[in-house]
C-alpha positions in Angstrom: 73.6 -5.7 135.2 71.7 -2.5 134.7 68.8 -1.9 136.9 66.8 1.1 138.0 64.5 -0.8 140.4 66.8 -0.3 143.4 68.7 2.7 142.1 69.3 5.5 144.6 70.9 8.9 144.3 74.5 8.7 145.2 75.5 10.6 148.4 79.2 10.7 147.4 81.0 10.3 144.1 84.4 8.8 143.3 85.7 10.2 140.0 88.2 7.6 138.8 88.0 8.5 135.1 91.5 8.2 133.5 92.7 5.7 136.0 93.5 2.1 134.9 92.3 -1.0 136.7 92.5 -1.8 139.5 92.7 1.9 140.4 89.0 2.7 140.1 88.0 -0.3 142.3 90.7 0.5 144.9 89.3 4.1 145.0 85.8 2.8 145.5 86.8 0.4 148.2 88.5 3.2 150.1 85.4 5.4 149.9 83.0 2.5 150.9 85.2 1.9 154.0 84.8 5.6 154.9 81.0 5.9 154.6 78.2 4.7 156.8 76.1 1.6 156.1 73.3 2.3 153.7 75.3 5.1 151.9 75.3 4.9 148.1 78.6 5.7 146.4 78.8 6.5 142.7 82.0 5.4 140.9 82.8 7.2 137.6 85.1 5.1 135.5 86.1 4.9 131.9 87.8 1.5 132.3 85.7 -1.2 130.7 86.8 -3.8 133.4 85.3 -1.7 136.1 81.8 -2.9 135.4 82.8 -6.6 136.0 85.3 -5.9 138.8 82.9 -3.8 140.8 80.1 -6.4 140.5 82.4 -9.2 141.5 83.9 -7.3 144.5 80.4 -6.2 145.7 79.2 -9.8 145.7 82.3 -11.0 147.6 82.2 -8.1 150.1 78.5 -8.1 150.8 77.7 -4.8 149.2 75.1 -4.0 146.5 75.5 -2.6 142.9 72.3 -0.8 142.5 72.9 0.7 139.0 75.3 0.7 136.1 74.8 3.5 133.6 76.8 3.9 130.3 77.3 7.6 130.1 79.0 7.4 126.7 82.5 8.2 127.6 82.4 6.5 131.1 80.3 4.3 133.4 78.5 5.5 136.5 78.3 2.6 138.9 76.2 3.0 142.1 77.1 0.8 145.1 75.3 0.7 148.4 77.3 -0.2 151.5 75.5 -3.0 153.3 
């Protein structure tokens, strides 16, 4: 999923580059728990599994992946807390 239709600027960023799965997802979950509803969190991850894991978690948890961008050496995944 890559979409720019609902993309929003991230208000906070979790830099999990270099961490192996499920580390990036766990870091994202901790940040999502700490922010207010409606906040967009950017996850930076160079783990290929993060794209799939974050999307699956967002669907299960009721949050929204608004954008996934391949930055070359990592992915930038925006998640809105709902």
